[in-house]
C-alpha positions, 0 to 999 in steps of 0.5 A: 500500500505505501508504494501505491500511495507514493506513486499516486502522490507523485503523479497527482499531488501538487507542488507545495511550499510550507512556511512558518510565521517568519516566512522561513521554508519549513517543507517543500514537496513536488517540483517546488524547487524547480518552479520557484528556482529555489536552491537545494539548501532552502529549508529554514531560509527566508522564502521572499528573499529567495524568490525572483522579483516577478513573484515577490509581490504575489507572495507578499500579498498572499501571505498578508491575506492569510494573516488578515484572516481571508481564509484562502488566497488564489492567484492564477496566471502569475509569471515567474522568471526561470532559467529556461524562460518564463513560466506561468503559475497558479498560486494558492495560499492556505492557513495551517497550523495552530495559533501558537505555531501559524503556518502558510501552505502555498500550492504551486500549479502550472497555469494554462493562462499565458497573458503577461500580467505583472501583478496577481488579479485574483478573482477579478479576472474571473468576473471580467471573464464572465462579463466578456462571455456575456457581451465580448464585442462591447468590451472590445470596441469600448474606448479607453475612457469607457473601459475605465468606467466599465471597469469601475462599474464592474468592480463596484457591485462586487465585494468579492472583486474588491477583496480579491484585487486589493493589490491591483488597486494599490498598484493603480493608486501608485502607478496608474495616474494616467490613461496610458497606465489604464490602457496597459492594465486593460491590455493585460486584462485582455490577455488574462481573459484570453488565458481564462478562456483557454483555462475554461476550455481546458477544464471542460476538456478535462471534465470530458476526458477524465475517468473520475466522476465529479458532481457539483451541487449547491447548498440546496443539493441541486446539480450544478455540473458533473463530469461524464463519468458521473452517469455511470453512478447516477441516472443524469442527463445534461438537462438535469442541471438544477435538479435536486439530488434527491430526485436523481436515481443512483446505481449504488446503495447509500441511503444516508447520502443526503444526510451526510451531505448536509453534515459536510455543509454544516461542519465543513469537514470532508467525508467519504464512504465505501458503498456497494453497487447494484451488480457487486461493485464497490464505489468510494464516495467523497463529499468535499466542501466547495470553497469559493475564493472569498472563503464561502462554501457555495456547495459540495463536490461529490467525487465517485470512483469504482474501487472494486478492483482496488478492494479485490487487491486490498483484500488480496493484500490483507490476505497476503498480509495475514499470511505474511504475518503468520509466516513471520510468526512461524519464522519467529518460532522457527528462529526461536527453536533454532536458537534454542537448538543451537545454544543447547547442541553440544557441537560447535557452530560458527558462521563466516561471512563472505570476507571469512569474518566470524558473525555468529558463535554458539554456546557449544563453541565456548564450552568446547574451546573455552574461548569467549565469543567476544574474542573472535566475533568479527575476526578473520578465520585466518587469525582464529586458525592461528590462535587455535593452532588449526592447520592453514587449510581450514580457511581455504576450505571455507573459501572453497565452499563460498566459491562452489556453493557445495557442502564440504566435510573436513577433519581438523585438529587443534590444541586447547586447555585439554590438549590435542583435540580432533574435530569433524566439521561440516561446512554448509553454504548459506545462499541469498534469497534468490539462491544465486549467491553464497552469503555465508558459511555455517560450520558445524564441528563435533569433537571426535577425540574420543572416537579417534581414541576408540579407533586407535584402541580398536586398531590395537585390539584388531591387531591383537585379535589378528595376532591371536587368531593367526597364532592360535592352534584352533581353526577360526572361521566366519560364515555369512548369512548365505553360508559362504566362508568369508574368513579363515585363519592360518591354522586351517591350512595346517589342520586341513592341508588346504590353502585358505584361498581355496576355501574362501567364498565356498559353501560347506557342501562344496569343500574339497575336504572329506567330511562325514555328514556335512549336512549336519554341519550345515544344519547347525549353521542355519540353526545359529542364524535362525535362533541367534543361539550358540551351537556346538558340532563335532565333525569328522574329517579325513586329510592325507589319509588321517582321520581327525575330529573337531569340536566347533563352537558356532557363535552368532554375530549380531548386526545393526539390523537386530539379527545375526549377520555372520557366525564365528566358528572356533574349531578345536582338534579333539582327535587326541581326546577322542583317542583318550576317550576310546582308551578310557572306555577300554580301560573302564571296561577292564576296570569294571571287569577287575572290579567285578572280580574284586567284588566277588573276592570281597564277598568271598572274604566277607563270607570267609570272615563271617564263617571264621568268626562264627566257627571260632565262637563255638571253640572260644565258648568251650575254652571259656567254659573250660577256663572257668572250670579250671578256676573252680578247681582248687589245684593251686600252684601253677595250675591256678596261674595257668588257668587264670592266663588261659581265661584271660586269653580266651576272654580277649579272643572273644572280645576280638571276635565280637568287635570284628563282627560288629565292625563288619556289621556296621560297614556292610549294612545295606538297608537302614531304617530311619527314625526321629531320635530324641536325645533325652530318651537315648541318654536315659537308656544309656545311663541305665546301661552304665549304671553298674559303672556309676555304682562302683565309681561315684560320678554324674552324667548331665544332659542339656538338649534345649538347643536341639531336642532330637534328629532324624537318624538311625537310632542304633547309631545315636545309641552307639555314639552315646554308649561308647563316648559315655563309657569311655569317659567313665572308664578313663576317669582321672584319679582322685576326682569323681567323673562328670560327663556333660552332653549338649546338643545344638543346631548349626546351619544344616548340622546338629552338634553333639558335644561330650565333655568330661573331666577325665585323664585326657589324651595327648593328641600331639603324640597319639592323636594320629591313631585316635580313631584307628580300629583295634588301637588302644591308647592306654591300658588303664581299662579293658577294651577292644580299641574299636569304639571310636572307629565305629563312631567315626564310621557311623557319623561319616556315613552320612557326611558328618564328622567328629573332632576331639579336643583334650588336655592331659589331666584336665579332660576331653571334649568330643564334638560330633557334627551330624548330617540329618537324613532326608527322611527316606529309607537309606540304600547303599551299594549292595554286593551282588549275591549278598542278602541285606541285613539289618543292624543287629543288637551286637552293636548295642551289646558291644563293650565300650572302648 
């Protein structure tokens, strides 16, 4: 809109000069400088002093009229001397501003009147023109004196002529004292009349030719004059002059037209309104007061213009404005998002202009380099490159992007407070709005120092891996998803005797190796790809007439697609292991055969021992009886001595046989019954059994089973443990103090601890501890015994994974700690020798004497 307004103002607005109360030029517009021949620096200078002499009188009079309150002064056809010749101007003086700051607006128009008048005539020329139009011959033929009389008769009844020609009368009073002066004035008036006629003709032609509709009405709103274009807006004919406007039909809808016209005549303020036409058009109607030269308002000027296209353009402009505003808002939001992104992105972003000077730096650059943006803004890329120790090709790369308008990737290195840093940069050209020229280059740099470090580590790892792969004795190979061999190490050539290049790219079915059941190997490879799980396969190959076995571990290698892309095979030669397995199977068969023979031999020995033990029992019993009979004989002397010796020997032999049978019974029990054993009850039973010992040896047995009341165990075993340990404590008591035996029970995790503590003679464990639990091994001769009690206890405890420990101090007493593993509540079965009938534990164990 501003461009159109400037175009219309330049085309149709008059040339203007605005002066203040001191006649200083405040503002000029249009061709005022050329028309008045003013210098360019005329602003705030006195206007009158700058004018040519031909214009000074007219300007002084016009300004004086404004100061006198005339409202407006008009001077048509004023001659002005210009460098290109004489120019005729129409001058209009109008008051402006406020009482505190009065201004005068001077309108300059190129006049069509060419009569050379020396002074302005105002509206007097117009009145004379009207008289000449009525009777032109009479005025032309009147002598000089008559002209003066007619001139005075014309001026006398016309107050407007008197007010408009004050300067003329002043001039006449000063310089026209003779008829010759009046003749000159008459001649000038004739020329002015001719100019006015020409102006009238031009105005008529202008009305006919103009496309703007102008309707002149008087104060009673009667039609005075109209341009031809008005017929487009009203039903008017030339005969409608003098017709009231209310009787004229309009082609638009504006019922308030007459009312609005009355307001304009009353308020003397222009008004305008957009109104719709009958066929969808839109018209702009302006109501402007018609001001006469004397300041009166004899009527209105109604101008009409078709603004339909203008409205369309206006609405289009409004729509485009809204779109531009919306796009501007979107662009602003995008700019904000871009700014937030740029400020928070960890990458360094720098913009260079066409001169390679820095115009923008983001926060990522500061965080990464520690350089404040103010230190590099406006600086050249060459100087920054030197400061940051970049290589010199960095600025040249930016210049290349400016020249070619293509994106360039670049890797650079520079040193900061963290040492040497590596960066990968992308240089992006930023084009102008027309896309024809690169205005700047945006560089986005990412720190790849850690990536470089990882690359070095990866290369080192790869070299290490390659060294391991090339020197490992195992065959390492890789297959792709189409089961083609893509890698194999040097060990393959050694194991298979085939160059690696002959194997690469082949399917397992196409190998030159003689492999047993190759389809099984292919199935394992496919299973690794389909399931993603590790597979194992044992293959048999033959190379150079030698049969070899390989154990292959197939490991899937996952790719970015989320599925295995390759599989890695690690194949180990297990030929020696296979041979060893064959030898072990053969050895195992031989061992099983020998074991069967040993079982049979053991079974024979067991039967032999049982048979010997039972067969010897009868002679021993007979010898025992005979020894007792001999003791009853009162033979005296040597016979009695020999009888005592024989009885003691037979008794020891009987005890040895009973102990042997008891050991065999415990070691060869193959089916055992379990029961919940109550420690308190077992202690009462055992105490009753050893009561004779307590009678001959005063002492006491104490039990505390609050920590554990019982255990799921073999009752005979628990009774044997109590019996043997209590009887040993009583038998091997200390001299001079009554024996005291204390038994306690407690649970410790998955074990039950039975602790037997006495105050007996004690055991020298350092000297005799190694044979404490040996069978038939006695540590002292203080009391009789077989030497198998502790051996039996340890055998029974260890049979279910338990253990027994001893702690003793000579002369102070002994502590036995039995850690018992509880049975699981089911019948216990052991390996039963073939052909031997299982037996339950007999009462022999309970009847065995303690040791």
